[in-house]
ZARO-992078 format. One record per residue: x, y, z of N, C-alpha, C in turn. Coordinates in steps of 0.2 Angstrom, whole numbers. Layout:
REM ZARO-992078
[rec [X; Y; Z]; [X; Y; Z]; [X; Y; Z]];
...
END
This chain:
REM ZARO-992078
[rec [-120; 40; -85]; [-113; 40; -82]; [-114; 40; -75]];
[rec [-110; 36; -71]; [-110; 36; -64]; [-108; 43; -61]];
[rec [-111; 44; -55]; [-109; 50; -51]; [-102; 49; -48]];
[rec [-99; 54; -45]; [-93; 53; -42]; [-94; 49; -35]];
[rec [-99; 50; -31]; [-100; 46; -25]; [-101; 39; -27]];
[rec [-104; 37; -33]; [-105; 31; -35]; [-99; 27; -37]];
[rec [-94; 31; -40]; [-88; 29; -43]; [-83; 27; -36]];
[rec [-84; 31; -31]; [-80; 30; -25]; [-83; 24; -22]];
[rec [-89; 23; -22]; [-92; 17; -19]; [-90; 10; -23]];
[rec [-89; 11; -30]; [-86; 5; -34]; [-80; 3; -31]];
[rec [-75; 8; -30]; [-69; 6; -27]; [-69; 3; -20]];
[rec [-73; 6; -16]; [-74; 4; -9]; [-77; -3; -9]];
[rec [-80; -5; -14]; [-83; -12; -14]; [-79; -17; -19]];
[rec [-73; -14; -21]; [-70; -18; -26]; [-67; -25; -23]];
[rec [-65; -25; -17]; [-63; -31; -14]; [-68; -36; -14]];
[rec [-74; -35; -12]; [-80; -40; -12]; [-81; -42; -19]];
[rec [-82; -37; -24]; [-83; -39; -31]; [-78; -43; -34]];
[rec [-71; -42; -31]; [-66; -46; -33]; [-66; -53; -32]];
[rec [-70; -55; -27]; [-71; -62; -25]; [-74; -65; -31]];
[rec [-79; -62; -34]; [-82; -65; -40]; [-78; -65; -46]];
[rec [-74; -59; -47]; [-70; -59; -53]; [-64; -63; -53]];
[rec [-62; -65; -47]; [-56; -69; -47]; [-58; -76; -49]];
[rec [-64; -78; -47]; [-67; -85; -49]; [-68; -85; -56]];
[rec [-70; -80; -59]; [-71; -80; -67]; [-64; -80; -70]];
[rec [-60; -76; -67]; [-53; -76; -70]; [-50; -83; -70]];
[rec [-51; -87; -65]; [-48; -94; -64]; [-51; -99; -69]];
[rec [-58; -98; -69]; [-62; -102; -74]; [-60; -101; -81]];
[rec [-57; -96; -83]; [-55; -94; -90]; [-47; -96; -91]];
[rec [-44; -99; -85]; [-38; -102; -86]; [-32; -97; -84]];
[rec [-34; -91; -81]; [-30; -86; -79]; [-25; -88; -73]];
[rec [-19; -86; -72]; [-15; -88; -67]; [-14; -82; -62]];
[rec [-14; -83; -56]; [-14; -78; -51]; [-8; -78; -46]];
[rec [-5; -73; -44]; [0; -72; -40]; [-2; -68; -34]];
[rec [-2; -70; -28]; [-4; -66; -22]; [3; -63; -19]];
[rec [2; -57; -17]; [8; -53; -14]; [6; -50; -8]];
[rec [10; -48; -4]; [9; -44; 2]; [12; -37; 3]];
[rec [16; -35; -1]; [20; -29; 0]; [22; -26; -7]];
[rec [24; -20; -7]; [26; -16; -13]; [33; -18; -15]];
[rec [37; -22; -11]; [43; -24; -13]; [42; -30; -18]];
[rec [37; -33; -18]; [36; -38; -24]; [36; -35; -30]];
[rec [40; -36; -35]; [41; -32; -41]; [36; -34; -46]];
[rec [31; -29; -46]; [25; -30; -50]; [27; -31; -58]];
[rec [32; -27; -60]; [33; -28; -67]; [36; -34; -69]];
[rec [39; -38; -65]; [41; -45; -67]; [35; -50; -67]];
[rec [31; -49; -63]; [24; -53; -63]; [20; -51; -69]];
[rec [19; -45; -70]; [15; -43; -76]; [19; -45; -82]];
[rec [25; -45; -83]; [29; -47; -89]; [28; -55; -90]];
[rec [26; -58; -85]; [25; -65; -85]; [18; -67; -88]];
[rec [14; -62; -88]; [7; -63; -90]; [2; -65; -85]];
[rec [4; -64; -78]; [1; -67; -73]; [-3; -61; -69]];
[rec [-9; -62; -67]; [-13; -57; -63]; [-10; -57; -56]];
[rec [-11; -52; -53]; [-8; -51; -46]; [-14; -48; -41]];
[rec [-13; -50; -35]; [-18; -48; -30]; [-15; -47; -23]];
[rec [-17; -42; -19]; [-15; -42; -12]; [-18; -47; -8]];
[rec [-14; -50; -3]; [-16; -55; 1]; [-16; -52; 8]];
[rec [-15; -46; 10]; [-14; -44; 16]; [-21; -44; 20]];
[rec [-21; -48; 25]; [-27; -49; 29]; [-29; -42; 33]];
[rec [-35; -40; 33]; [-37; -34; 36]; [-43; -35; 40]];
[rec [-44; -41; 42]; [-50; -43; 46]; [-48; -47; 52]];
[rec [-52; -46; 58]; [-51; -50; 64]; [-54; -57; 64]];
[rec [-58; -59; 59]; [-61; -65; 59]; [-57; -71; 59]];
[rec [-51; -71; 55]; [-47; -77; 55]; [-42; -77; 60]];
[rec [-41; -72; 64]; [-36; -71; 69]; [-36; -77; 74]];
[rec [-42; -79; 76]; [-42; -84; 82]; [-40; -90; 79]];
[rec [-41; -92; 73]; [-39; -98; 70]; [-31; -98; 69]];
[rec [-28; -92; 67]; [-21; -91; 66]; [-18; -92; 73]];
[rec [-21; -90; 78]; [-17; -90; 85]; [-17; -97; 88]];
[rec [-20; -102; 84]; [-19; -109; 86]; [-12; -111; 84]];
[rec [-9; -107; 80]; [-2; -109; 78]; [3; -103; 78]];
[rec [1; -97; 79]; [5; -91; 79]; [4; -88; 86]];
[rec [9; -84; 88]; [9; -81; 95]; [3; -76; 95]];
[rec [0; -75; 100]; [-5; -70; 101]; [-3; -63; 100]];
[rec [3; -62; 102]; [6; -55; 102]; [9; -53; 96]];
[rec [8; -57; 90]; [11; -55; 84]; [6; -50; 80]];
[rec [9; -46; 75]; [6; -41; 71]; [-1; -44; 69]];
[rec [-6; -40; 69]; [-13; -43; 67]; [-13; -44; 59]];
[rec [-9; -40; 55]; [-9; -41; 48]; [-6; -48; 47]];
[rec [-1; -50; 50]; [2; -57; 49]; [-3; -62; 51]];
[rec [-6; -61; 57]; [-11; -67; 59]; [-17; -67; 55]];
[rec [-19; -61; 53]; [-25; -61; 48]; [-24; -65; 42]];
[rec [-18; -63; 39]; [-16; -66; 32]; [-15; -73; 33]];
[rec [-12; -75; 38]; [-11; -83; 39]; [-17; -86; 40]];
[rec [-22; -83; 44]; [-28; -86; 46]; [-32; -87; 40]];
[rec [-32; -82; 35]; [-37; -83; 29]; [-34; -89; 25]];
[rec [-28; -90; 25]; [-25; -96; 21]; [-27; -102; 24]];
[rec [-26; -102; 31]; [-27; -108; 35]; [-34; -111; 35]];
[rec [-39; -106; 35]; [-46; -108; 35]; [-49; -108; 28]];
[rec [-45; -106; 23]; [-47; -106; 16]; [-54; -102; 15]];
[rec [-54; -96; 19]; [-60; -92; 19]; [-59; -85; 14]];
[rec [-53; -85; 11]; [-51; -79; 7]; [-50; -81; 0]];
[rec [-55; -80; -5]; [-54; -82; -12]; [-48; -80; -15]];
[rec [-45; -75; -13]; [-39; -72; -16]; [-33; -77; -14]];
[rec [-32; -79; -8]; [-27; -83; -6]; [-29; -90; -8]];
[rec [-35; -92; -8]; [-37; -99; -11]; [-35; -100; -18]];
[rec [-36; -95; -22]; [-35; -96; -29]; [-28; -94; -32]];
[rec [-24; -91; -27]; [-17; -89; -29]; [-13; -96; -31]];
[rec [-10; -96; -37]; [-6; -101; -39]; [1; -101; -36]];
[rec [3; -95; -35]; [9; -94; -31]; [9; -88; -26]];
[rec [11; -88; -20]; [11; -83; -16]; [18; -80; -15]];
[rec [19; -74; -16]; [26; -71; -15]; [27; -67; -9]];
[rec [31; -69; -5]; [33; -66; 2]; [39; -62; 1]];
[rec [40; -58; 6]; [46; -54; 6]; [49; -53; 13]];
[rec [55; -53; 14]; [58; -53; 21]; [58; -46; 24]];
[rec [52; -43; 25]; [52; -36; 27]; [52; -36; 35]];
[rec [50; -42; 38]; [51; -42; 45]; [51; -49; 48]];
[rec [54; -50; 54]; [55; -57; 56]; [48; -61; 57]];
[rec [43; -58; 59]; [36; -61; 60]; [34; -64; 53]];
[rec [34; -60; 48]; [32; -62; 41]; [37; -68; 39]];
[rec [43; -67; 40]; [48; -73; 37]; [46; -79; 40]];
[rec [45; -80; 47]; [43; -86; 50]; [36; -88; 48]];
[rec [31; -83; 47]; [25; -85; 45]; [25; -88; 38]];
[rec [29; -86; 34]; [29; -88; 27]; [32; -96; 27]];
[rec [36; -97; 31]; [38; -104; 32]; [32; -109; 33]];
[rec [27; -107; 37]; [22; -111; 39]; [17; -110; 33]];
[rec [16; -104; 30]; [12; -104; 24]; [14; -108; 19]];
[rec [20; -109; 18]; [23; -114; 13]; [20; -121; 13]];
[rec [18; -123; 19]; [15; -130; 20]; [8; -130; 17]];
[rec [5; -124; 16]; [-2; -124; 14]; [-2; -122; 6]];
[rec [2; -117; 4]; [2; -114; -2]; [9; -115; -5]];
[rec [10; -114; -12]; [16; -113; -15]; [19; -106; -14]];
[rec [24; -106; -10]; [27; -99; -8]; [34; -98; -11]];
[rec [35; -92; -13]; [42; -90; -15]; [44; -84; -11]];
[rec [49; -84; -8]; [52; -79; -4]; [57; -74; -7]];
[rec [56; -68; -8]; [61; -63; -10]; [65; -60; -4]];
[rec [71; -61; -4]; [75; -59; 1]; [78; -52; 0]];
[rec [76; -48; 4]; [78; -41; 3]; [84; -39; 7]];
[rec [88; -34; 4]; [94; -31; 7]; [91; -27; 12]];
[rec [94; -26; 18]; [92; -22; 23]; [95; -15; 23]];
[rec [100; -14; 19]; [104; -8; 18]; [102; -5; 11]];
[rec [100; 1; 11]; [98; 4; 4]; [104; 7; 0]];
[rec [110; 6; 2]; [116; 9; -1]; [117; 4; -7]];
[rec [116; 7; -13]; [117; 3; -19]; [124; -1; -20]];
[rec [129; 3; -17]; [136; 0; -18]; [137; -7; -14]];
[rec [133; -7; -8]; [133; -13; -4]; [128; -18; -5]];
[rec [122; -16; -9]; [116; -20; -9]; [113; -22; -16]];
[rec [115; -17; -21]; [112; -18; -27]; [113; -24; -31]];
[rec [120; -27; -31]; [122; -33; -34]; [118; -39; -32]];
[rec [117; -40; -25]; [114; -45; -22]; [106; -45; -24]];
[rec [104; -39; -24]; [96; -38; -25]; [95; -39; -33]];
[rec [99; -38; -37]; [98; -39; -44]; [98; -47; -45]];
[rec [103; -50; -41]; [103; -58; -42]; [96; -61; -39]];
[rec [94; -58; -34]; [87; -60; -31]; [81; -59; -36]];
[rec [81; -54; -39]; [76; -53; -44]; [77; -57; -50]];
[rec [83; -58; -52]; [84; -63; -58]; [81; -70; -56]];
[rec [83; -72; -50]; [80; -78; -48]; [73; -79; -48]];
[rec [70; -73; -45]; [62; -73; -45]; [59; -73; -52]];
[rec [62; -70; -57]; [60; -71; -64]; [61; -78; -67]];
[rec [66; -81; -65]; [67; -88; -67]; [62; -93; -63]];
[rec [60; -91; -57]; [55; -95; -54]; [48; -95; -57]];
[rec [47; -89; -59]; [40; -88; -63]; [40; -91; -70]];
[rec [46; -91; -73]; [46; -94; -80]; [45; -102; -79]];
[rec [48; -104; -74]; [48; -112; -73]; [41; -114; -71]];
[rec [38; -110; -66]; [32; -112; -63]; [26; -111; -68]];
[rec [26; -106; -72]; [21; -105; -76]; [22; -106; -84]];
[rec [28; -109; -85]; [30; -111; -92]; [30; -105; -97]];
[rec [33; -100; -95]; [33; -94; -99]; [40; -91; -100]];
[rec [41; -87; -105]; [47; -84; -106]; [46; -76; -105]];
[rec [50; -74; -100]; [49; -66; -99]; [55; -63; -102]];
[rec [53; -60; -108]; [58; -56; -112]; [60; -49; -110]];
[rec [65; -47; -112]; [67; -40; -110]; [61; -35; -113]];
[rec [59; -36; -119]; [53; -32; -122]; [47; -32; -117]];
[rec [45; -38; -115]; [40; -39; -110]; [41; -35; -104]];
[rec [47; -35; -101]; [49; -32; -95]; [48; -24; -96]];
[rec [51; -22; -102]; [51; -15; -104]; [43; -12; -104]];
[rec [39; -16; -107]; [32; -14; -108]; [29; -14; -101]];
[rec [30; -19; -97]; [28; -19; -90]; [30; -13; -86]];
[rec [37; -11; -87]; [39; -5; -84]; [36; 2; -86]];
[rec [34; 2; -92]; [31; 8; -95]; [24; 9; -92]];
[rec [20; 3; -91]; [14; 3; -89]; [14; 4; -81]];
[rec [19; 1; -78]; [19; 3; -70]; [21; 10; -69]];
[rec [25; 13; -73]; [26; 20; -72]; [20; 24; -74]];
[rec [16; 22; -79]; [10; 26; -81]; [5; 26; -75]];
[rec [5; 20; -71]; [0; 20; -66]; [3; 23; -60]];
[rec [9; 23; -59]; [12; 27; -53]; [11; 35; -54]];
[rec [12; 37; -60]; [11; 44; -61]; [3; 46; -60]];
[rec [-1; 42; -62]; [-8; 43; -61]; [-10; 43; -54]];
[rec [-7; 38; -50]; [-9; 38; -43]; [-6; 44; -39]];
[rec [0; 46; -41]; [3; 52; -38]; [-2; 58; -39]];
[rec [-5; 58; -45]; [-10; 64; -46]; [-16; 63; -42]];
[rec [-18; 57; -40]; [-23; 56; -35]; [-21; 59; -29]];
[rec [-15; 58; -26]; [-13; 61; -20]; [-13; 68; -20]];
[rec [-10; 71; -26]; [-9; 78; -27]; [-16; 82; -27]];
[rec [-22; 79; -28]; [-28; 82; -27]; [-29; 85; -20]];
[rec [-25; 82; -15]; [-25; 84; -8]; [-21; 90; -7]];
[rec [-17; 92; -12]; [-13; 99; -11]; [-18; 105; -12]];
[rec [-24; 104; -16]; [-28; 109; -17]; [-30; 112; -10]];
[rec [-32; 119; -10]; [-35; 122; -4]; [-42; 125; -6]];
[rec [-47; 122; -3]; [-47; 116; 1]; [-46; 110; -3]];
[rec [-44; 104; 0]; [-43; 98; -5]; [-49; 96; -9]];
[rec [-47; 93; -15]; [-52; 91; -20]; [-54; 84; -19]];
[rec [-51; 81; -14]; [-53; 74; -12]; [-52; 73; -4]];
[rec [-56; 69; -1]; [-55; 67; 6]; [-50; 61; 7]];
[rec [-47; 60; 13]; [-43; 55; 14]; [-47; 48; 13]];
[rec [-53; 48; 15]; [-57; 41; 15]; [-58; 40; 7]];
[rec [-59; 45; 3]; [-60; 44; -4]; [-53; 41; -7]];
[rec [-48; 44; -5]; [-41; 42; -7]; [-40; 34; -6]];
[rec [-42; 33; 1]; [-41; 26; 3]; [-45; 21; -1]];
[rec [-51; 23; -2]; [-56; 18; -6]; [-52; 17; -13]];
[rec [-50; 22; -16]; [-47; 21; -23]; [-40; 17; -22]];
[rec [-36; 18; -17]; [-30; 15; -17]; [-30; 8; -15]];
[rec [-35; 6; -11]; [-37; -1; -9]; [-40; -4; -15]];
[rec [-45; -1; -18]; [-49; -4; -23]; [-45; -6; -29]];
[rec [-40; -2; -31]; [-36; -4; -37]; [-33; -11; -37]];
[rec [-32; -13; -31]; [-28; -20; -30]; [-32; -26; -32]];
[rec [-39; -24; -33]; [-44; -30; -34]; [-47; -29; -41]];
[rec [-45; -25; -45]; [-47; -24; -52]; [-42; -27; -56]];
[rec [-43; -32; -59]; [-38; -36; -63]; [-36; -34; -70]];
[rec [-41; -30; -73]; [-40; -28; -80]; [-36; -21; -79]];
[rec [-30; -21; -81]; [-26; -15; -80]; [-29; -9; -84]];
[rec [-31; -10; -90]; [-34; -4; -94]; [-41; -1; -90]];
[rec [-45; -6; -88]; [-51; -4; -85]; [-49; 0; -78]];
[rec [-44; -3; -75]; [-42; 0; -68]; [-39; 7; -70]];
[rec [-35; 8; -75]; [-33; 15; -76]; [-38; 20; -78]];
[rec [-43; 17; -82]; [-48; 22; -84]; [-53; 24; -79]];
[rec [-54; 19; -74]; [-58; 21; -68]; [-55; 26; -64]];
[rec [-48; 25; -63]; [-45; 30; -58]; [-45; 37; -62]];
[rec [-43; 37; -68]; [-43; 43; -72]; [-50; 47; -72]];
[rec [-55; 43; -72]; [-62; 47; -72]; [-63; 50; -65]];
[rec [-60; 47; -60]; [-61; 50; -53]; [-57; 56; -53]];
[rec [-51; 56; -55]; [-46; 62; -55]; [-49; 68; -59]];
[rec [-52; 66; -65]; [-54; 71; -69]; [-61; 74; -66]];
[rec [-65; 70; -63]; [-71; 73; -60]; [-70; 77; -54]];
[rec [-65; 74; -50]; [-63; 78; -44]; [-61; 85; -45]];
[rec [-56; 86; -50]; [-54; 92; -53]; [-59; 97; -55]];
[rec [-64; 94; -59]; [-69; 98; -62]; [-74; 100; -56]];
[rec [-76; 96; -52]; [-80; 98; -46]; [-77; 103; -42]];
[rec [-70; 103; -41]; [-67; 108; -37]; [-67; 115; -40]];
[rec [-65; 115; -47]; [-65; 121; -51]; [-72; 124; -51]];
[rec [-78; 120; -50]; [-84; 123; -50]; [-87; 124; -43]];
[rec [-83; 123; -38]; [-85; 125; -32]; [-89; 119; -28]];
[rec [-88; 113; -31]; [-92; 108; -28]; [-88; 102; -25]];
[rec [-82; 104; -23]; [-78; 99; -20]; [-80; 97; -13]];
[rec [-77; 91; -10]; [-80; 88; -4]; [-79; 93; 2]];
[rec [-74; 98; 2]; [-73; 102; 7]; [-75; 109; 5]];
[rec [-80; 113; 9]; [-82; 119; 7]; [-76; 124; 6]];
[rec [-77; 129; 1]; [-72; 134; 0]; [-71; 138; 7]];
[rec [-65; 140; 8]; [-64; 144; 14]; [-64; 140; 21]];
[rec [-64; 133; 20]; [-64; 129; 26]; [-57; 129; 29]];
[rec [-57; 129; 35]; [-50; 129; 39]; [-49; 123; 43]];
[rec [-51; 117; 40]; [-50; 111; 43]; [-43; 109; 43]];
[rec [-40; 107; 49]; [-33; 105; 49]; [-31; 100; 44]];
[rec [-26; 101; 40]; [-23; 97; 35]; [-19; 91; 38]];
[rec [-21; 85; 37]; [-17; 80; 41]; [-13; 75; 36]];
[rec [-7; 74; 38]; [-3; 69; 34]; [-3; 62; 38]];
[rec [-6; 57; 35]; [-6; 50; 39]; [1; 47; 37]];
[rec [4; 45; 43]; [11; 41; 42]; [10; 34; 45]];
[rec [15; 30; 43]; [15; 23; 46]; [15; 18; 42]];
[rec [14; 12; 44]; [14; 6; 40]; [7; 4; 37]];
[rec [6; -2; 36]; [-1; -4; 33]; [-6; -2; 38]];
[rec [-11; 1; 35]; [-17; 3; 40]; [-24; 0; 37]];
[rec [-23; -5; 33]; [-30; -8; 31]; [-32; -12; 37]];
[rec [-39; -12; 38]; [-42; -15; 43]; [-43; -10; 49]];
[rec [-40; -4; 49]; [-42; 0; 55]; [-44; 7; 52]];
[rec [-47; 7; 46]; [-49; 13; 43]; [-55; 17; 47]];
[rec [-59; 12; 49]; [-66; 15; 52]; [-64; 19; 58]];
[rec [-59; 16; 62]; [-58; 19; 69]; [-52; 24; 69]];
[rec [-49; 25; 63]; [-44; 30; 63]; [-45; 35; 58]];
[rec [-44; 33; 51]; [-45; 38; 46]; [-52; 41; 45]];
[rec [-57; 37; 46]; [-64; 39; 46]; [-65; 44; 51]];
[rec [-63; 43; 57]; [-64; 47; 63]; [-60; 53; 63]];
[rec [-54; 53; 60]; [-51; 60; 59]; [-55; 65; 55]];
[rec [-58; 62; 50]; [-62; 67; 45]; [-69; 68; 48]];
[rec [-72; 63; 52]; [-78; 65; 55]; [-77; 70; 61]];
[rec [-72; 71; 64]; [-71; 75; 69]; [-68; 82; 67]];
[rec [-67; 83; 60]; [-66; 90; 58]; [-59; 90; 54]];
[rec [-55; 85; 54]; [-49; 86; 50]; [-50; 83; 43]];
[rec [-45; 84; 39]; [-45; 82; 32]; [-38; 79; 30]];
[rec [-38; 73; 29]; [-32; 69; 27]; [-30; 71; 20]];
[rec [-24; 74; 19]; [-23; 77; 12]; [-17; 73; 9]];
[rec [-14; 68; 12]; [-9; 64; 9]; [-7; 58; 14]];
[rec [-4; 53; 11]; [-2; 47; 15]; [5; 46; 14]];
[rec [9; 44; 19]; [16; 42; 19]; [17; 35; 22]];
[rec [22; 32; 19]; [23; 25; 22]; [21; 20; 17]];
[rec [18; 14; 19]; [16; 9; 14]; [11; 12; 9]];
[rec [12; 11; 3]; [7; 14; -2]; [7; 22; -2]];
[rec [12; 25; 1]; [12; 32; 1]; [14; 36; -5]];
[rec [14; 42; -5]; [16; 46; -10]; [23; 45; -13]];
[rec [28; 43; -9]; [35; 42; -12]; [35; 36; -16]];
[rec [31; 31; -15]; [31; 25; -19]; [28; 27; -26]];
[rec [24; 32; -27]; [21; 34; -33]; [26; 38; -37]];
[rec [30; 42; -34]; [34; 47; -37]; [41; 44; -40]];
[rec [43; 39; -37]; [49; 36; -39]; [48; 31; -45]];
[rec [50; 33; -51]; [48; 29; -57]; [54; 24; -58]];
[rec [53; 19; -63]; [58; 15; -65]; [61; 18; -71]];
[rec [67; 18; -72]; [71; 20; -78]; [68; 16; -84]];
[rec [66; 20; -89]; [64; 17; -96]; [69; 18; -101]];
[rec [73; 12; -102]; [79; 12; -106]; [78; 6; -111]];
[rec [80; 8; -117]; [80; 2; -122]; [86; -1; -122]];
[rec [92; 1; -119]; [98; -2; -119]; [100; -5; -113]];
[rec [98; -2; -107]; [100; -5; -101]; [95; -11; -99]];
[rec [98; -16; -95]; [95; -22; -93]; [89; -20; -89]];
[rec [83; -22; -91]; [77; -20; -87]; [77; -22; -80]];
[rec [80; -28; -79]; [80; -31; -72]; [84; -26; -67]];
[rec [89; -23; -70]; [93; -19; -66]; [89; -12; -65]];
[rec [86; -10; -70]; [81; -4; -69]; [76; -5; -64]];
[rec [73; -11; -64]; [68; -13; -59]; [71; -13; -52]];
[rec [77; -16; -51]; [81; -17; -45]; [83; -10; -42]];
[rec [85; -6; -46]; [87; 1; -44]; [81; 5; -41]];
[rec [75; 4; -44]; [69; 7; -41]; [67; 4; -34]];
[rec [66; -2; -34]; [64; -5; -28]; [69; -5; -22]];
[rec [75; -4; -24]; [80; -4; -18]; [79; 3; -15]];
[rec [76; 8; -18]; [75; 15; -15]; [68; 15; -11]];
[rec [64; 10; -11]; [58; 10; -7]; [60; 12; 0]];
[rec [58; 18; 3]; [60; 20; 10]; [56; 16; 15]];
[rec [55; 10; 15]; [52; 6; 20]; [55; 6; 27]];
[rec [52; 6; 32]; [55; 6; 39]; [60; 0; 40]];
[rec [59; -5; 36]; [64; -11; 37]; [71; -9; 35]];
[rec [72; -4; 31]; [78; -2; 28]; [82; 2; 34]];
[rec [89; 1; 34]; [93; 4; 39]; [100; 6; 37]];
[rec [102; 12; 36]; [98; 18; 39]; [92; 20; 34]];
[rec [88; 24; 36]; [82; 26; 32]; [81; 33; 31]];
[rec [86; 37; 30]; [86; 44; 29]; [81; 46; 24]];
[rec [81; 42; 19]; [77; 44; 13]; [69; 45; 15]];
[rec [67; 41; 19]; [60; 42; 22]; [59; 48; 26]];
[rec [64; 50; 30]; [63; 56; 34]; [64; 62; 30]];
[rec [68; 62; 25]; [68; 68; 20]; [62; 69; 16]];
[rec [59; 63; 14]; [52; 63; 11]; [47; 66; 15]];
[rec [47; 64; 21]; [41; 67; 26]; [42; 74; 27]];
[rec [48; 77; 27]; [49; 84; 28]; [47; 88; 22]];
[rec [48; 85; 16]; [46; 88; 9]; [39; 88; 9]];
[rec [35; 82; 11]; [28; 81; 10]; [25; 86; 15]];
[rec [27; 87; 21]; [24; 92; 26]; [24; 99; 22]];
[rec [30; 101; 19]; [30; 107; 16]; [26; 108; 10]];
[rec [26; 103; 5]; [22; 103; -1]; [15; 103; 0]];
[rec [12; 99; 5]; [5; 98; 6]; [3; 103; 11]];
[rec [7; 107; 14]; [5; 112; 19]; [2; 109; 25]];
[rec [5; 104; 28]; [2; 100; 33]; [2; 104; 40]];
[rec [-4; 103; 43]; [-5; 106; 50]; [-3; 101; 55]];
[rec [-4; 94; 54]; [-2; 89; 59]; [-1; 82; 56]];
[rec [3; 78; 59]; [5; 72; 57]; [2; 66; 62]];
[rec [-2; 62; 59]; [-4; 56; 63]; [-1; 50; 61]];
[rec [3; 47; 65]; [6; 40; 64]; [1; 34; 66]];
[rec [-1; 30; 61]; [-5; 24; 63]; [-1; 18; 62]];
[rec [0; 15; 68]; [5; 9; 68]; [1; 3; 71]];
[rec [2; -3; 68]; [-1; -9; 70]; [3; -12; 76]];
[rec [-1; -15; 81]; [3; -18; 87]; [8; -23; 84]];
[rec [14; -22; 88]; [19; -27; 86]; [22; -26; 79]];
[rec [21; -21; 76]; [25; -19; 70]; [31; -15; 72]];
[rec [36; -19; 74]; [42; -16; 77]; [46; -11; 72]];
[rec [47; -12; 66]; [50; -7; 61]; [47; -1; 61]];
[rec [40; -1; 60]; [37; 6; 59]; [36; 9; 66]];
[rec [35; 5; 71]; [34; 7; 78]; [40; 11; 81]];
[rec [46; 8; 80]; [52; 11; 82]; [54; 17; 78]];
[rec [53; 17; 71]; [54; 23; 67]; [50; 28; 68]];
[rec [44; 27; 71]; [39; 33; 72]; [42; 38; 77]];
[rec [47; 36; 81]; [51; 41; 85]; [54; 46; 80]];
[rec [58; 44; 75]; [61; 48; 70]; [56; 52; 66]];
[rec [50; 50; 64]; [45; 53; 61]; [43; 59; 65]];
[rec [42; 58; 71]; [40; 63; 76]; [45; 69; 76]];
[rec [51; 67; 77]; [56; 72; 77]; [56; 76; 71]];
[rec [55; 73; 65]; [55; 77; 59]; [49; 82; 59]];
[rec [43; 79; 61]; [37; 83; 61]; [38; 89; 65]];
[rec [41; 88; 71]; [42; 94; 76]; [47; 99; 74]];
[rec [52; 96; 70]; [57; 101; 67]; [54; 105; 62]];
[rec [49; 103; 59]; [45; 106; 54]; [40; 111; 57]];
[rec [39; 111; 63]; [35; 115; 67]; [28; 112; 67]];
[rec [27; 105; 66]; [21; 102; 65]; [20; 97; 71]];
[rec [14; 97; 75]; [13; 92; 80]; [12; 85; 77]];
[rec [13; 80; 81]; [13; 73; 79]; [9; 69; 84]];
[rec [4; 65; 82]; [0; 60; 86]; [2; 53; 84]];
[rec [4; 49; 89]; [5; 42; 88]; [-1; 38; 90]];
[rec [-3; 34; 86]; [-9; 29; 87]; [-6; 22; 86]];
[rec [-7; 18; 91]; [-5; 11; 90]; [-12; 6; 91]];
[rec [-13; 2; 86]; [-20; -1; 87]; [-19; -8; 83]];
[rec [-25; -12; 83]; [-25; -18; 80]; [-32; -19; 77]];
[rec [-34; -25; 75]; [-41; -25; 71]; [-47; -26; 76]];
[rec [-46; -26; 82]; [-51; -27; 87]; [-55; -20; 88]];
[rec [-60; -20; 92]; [-65; -15; 93]; [-64; -12; 100]];
[rec [-60; -15; 104]; [-60; -12; 111]; [-57; -6; 112]];
[rec [-53; -3; 107]; [-50; 4; 108]; [-53; 9; 104]];
[rec [-59; 8; 102]; [-62; 13; 97]; [-63; 20; 101]];
[rec [-66; 19; 107]; [-67; 25; 111]; [-61; 29; 113]];
[rec [-56; 26; 115]; [-49; 29; 117]; [-46; 32; 111]];
[rec [-46; 29; 105]; [-44; 32; 99]; [-47; 38; 97]];
[rec [-54; 38; 97]; [-58; 44; 96]; [-56; 50; 100]];
[rec [-56; 48; 107]; [-54; 54; 112]; [-47; 57; 110]];
[rec [-42; 53; 109]; [-36; 56; 107]; [-36; 60; 101]];
[rec [-39; 57; 96]; [-39; 61; 89]; [-43; 67; 90]];
[rec [-48; 67; 94]; [-52; 73; 95]; [-48; 79; 99]];
[rec [-44; 77; 104]; [-40; 81; 107]; [-34; 84; 103]];
[rec [-32; 80; 99]; [-26; 82; 94]; [-29; 87; 89]];
[rec [-35; 86; 86]; [-38; 91; 82]; [-40; 97; 85]];
[rec [-42; 97; 91]; [-44; 103; 95]; [-38; 107; 96]];
[rec [-32; 104; 97]; [-26; 107; 98]; [-24; 111; 92]];
[rec [-25; 108; 86]; [-23; 111; 80]; [-27; 117; 78]];
END
């Protein structure tokens, strides 16, 4: 049986191993849907019998090629994602039969228009107001249209029964991932922030959902067992500052932010924002009578992304997380030119300060030029705590 460090390494290496697996999947006739955001309704894709994979670029390598067509001052995630497709250097983008974009920001919307000249792209148009009375009806129509696009594209029939089965599986996985985050509530934590990230990132590239579920459950069970036996990753009695990481997508900047926080004596106990705790705790209603598309729409409309306005739900969740995880400090990690999360970080700072917790704002990209500055600022923040 693999050891816990070996299991974490498997998740850390899942993206690279996924390159091989996606080729095997395609050779066997499997269909692949590439997505960029949690607003893409996984349950509808799963009910169509299609595999899904994240296409978010997390590397600086394709950015130079992307900048031949995109502005240099654009978000690095957008440039990296487009650059991979443009240069055909990412197997996940290359093998995707359909790319699903979502209108979460203006930069993405315009990039998807250009991506549509390279790949088959479908855009899901989001409402910007989370109020159900004003937005739910149009959002339901948008998801029904997406279902019809999948049916036509892949010559499948997405039945209500298939949708309900996908909803149950999706909820099962959300509950499980919430338990992974809740390992950080232990004192000291039963898992580190880097270990959490390895699992959260890795699950996106493990295509067999039962295998994926079993692997995550093994991690959770072993972390709890080790903690009870006094063998957790943080020594008993440790007074390391408990950090909540806030902000938008932080793939591609782990090494110079998240890793450094823990190298310098902090411990990340939870994440907020993209792929954060709130998206795991909000389940889809499991009803045998209610239209499953409506159930899916209601859940996804509640995603407290910074693109929503007003976004009080996110602010309330941050305050609750600070209390529940006993947070000592909040670190906001924002990518350059990510205007929604960048602007909303001011409100996150206010909430943290109202809770009596200091806030550190870090803005960065996929380059290496700011590593020293980031380390200095993180070290000073932790020393203050």
